[in-house]
C-alpha positions in Angstrom: -29.1 -93.9 110.8 -28.9 -91.6 107.6 -26.5 -88.7 107.3 -26.1 -86.0 105.0 -23.4 -83.4 104.7 -22.7 -80.2 102.7 -19.3 -78.5 102.7 -19.5 -77.1 106.0 -22.7 -78.7 107.9 -24.2 -82.1 108.5 -27.6 -83.5 109.2 -28.4 -86.9 110.6 -32.0 -88.6 111.1 -32.8 -91.7 112.8 -35.9 -93.9 113.3 -36.6 -95.6 116.5 -39.1 -96.4 119.3 -39.1 -94.8 122.7 -39.9 -97.0 126.1 -43.5 -96.9 125.2 -43.3 -98.2 121.7 -44.2 -94.9 120.0 -42.2 -94.4 116.6 -39.8 -91.6 116.8 -37.7 -89.6 114.4 -34.5 -88.0 116.0 -32.8 -85.4 114.1 -29.4 -83.8 114.8 -27.7 -81.0 112.8 -24.7 -79.0 113.1 -21.4 -77.6 111.6 -18.6 -79.8 110.5 -15.6 -79.2 112.9 -18.1 -77.2 115.4 -19.6 -77.9 118.7 -22.7 -76.2 117.8 -25.7 -77.8 116.5 -29.1 -79.0 117.6 -31.6 -81.9 117.9 -35.2 -82.5 117.8 -37.2 -85.7 118.6 -40.8 -86.2 116.9 -43.3 -88.9 117.8 -45.3 -90.4 115.2 -48.4 -92.9 115.7 -47.2 -95.3 113.0 -44.1 -96.6 111.3 -45.6 -95.6 108.1 -45.8 -92.0 109.0 -42.2 -91.9 110.5 -41.0 -93.6 107.5 -42.7 -90.8 105.2 -41.1 -88.0 107.4 -37.6 -89.7 106.8 -38.3 -89.6 103.0 -39.3 -85.9 103.2 -36.1 -85.2 105.2 -33.8 -86.9 102.6 -35.7 -84.9 99.8 -35.1 -81.6 101.6 -31.7 -82.2 102.4 -30.8 -83.1 98.8 -32.7 -79.9 97.6 -30.5 -77.9 99.8 -27.3 -79.3 98.6 -26.4 -82.0 101.1 -25.0 -85.3 99.8 -25.6 -88.5 101.6 -22.9 -90.1 103.7 -22.6 -93.8 104.5 -22.8 -94.3 108.2 
């Protein structure tokens, strides 16, 4: 699991497999100290594509001022 935080928000991304063996990237986001937020799960045909998506998410989070947080 990968987690990033800004001063008021958080973003989490995780790589896993579903029951059928398809690679999935699950994202969750919201406000720190708030119950509001959302989730999104996206399937990928290969682990390589899913890992590429995680790298893209990490780059976007850094570009938006988020800092990585240890799980």
